[in-house]
C-alpha angles and dihedrals in degrees: 000000000000121000123236129181126220108201124189112221121261124261109301125221090240135027124258111266092025128117095290112062093192110034122173126222126292122221093277090049092052090051089049090051090054091047091052089050091050092050092050093045091051091060118107109272093250090058099038115108118246098190134054126209125181141186110250092247119107098237090058095043090050091049091049097047098081091050094046090050093048091050094042086234129147109238113239116211113217120179090197089076092047132114121299110277110247124210110278093233093062122099120221089260092053095053096079095053090044091053094044088055091048090053090063095062146031132292091252091054098055111118115223150090098304146032101274093188088059089045091058091049090051093053092051091046091051089061098052095089094040103091111152092030136121106215116197112204145136143286095256095041090051089051089050092056096042094046091048093050092046093045088237113149093200118108092219104056093154141339110252111200122226109290089007112161118218113194120220135172130212134185090194092264104051138031125218133189111234100173137348115236126247112299126231120243093211134051123276099235 
């Protein structure tokens, strides 16, 4: 079984659903990105990732950059590990309330343009062949993977903190949760 690491992005300069739909990191987020890099680089060589994958969004790319540089790896951008797709009819201002409502229920109950239960299965399936990889993603996507692996239908399976590192293993055919990352003590939005 090869290890892979699912890392939530560092603290962004603006909240999700605010005026900026693709904020970068603030100073604390940049420090968190360096701390994630340091944690990954301190792993025994056999467990250390050799590849870096990121969501297309800036906060994830900026979190991934220090790790990619330390590993001498080219960052791969993969939209499958991106932010949860919101219904097309929602404005930026409506995204936060929509997501807060989604957090109160199950994946099958989310109202929107797609089957969100299938979306969470697709994210988890996209990680199966990614042993040896650091994957930089989002709060909701991390919840999608963890809830799928635990068989938990709830959207909010846990509260990954900024730059939290969830450890997974894959044999190329299955995916297994080894350890959830550090949890946040405050809400996401």
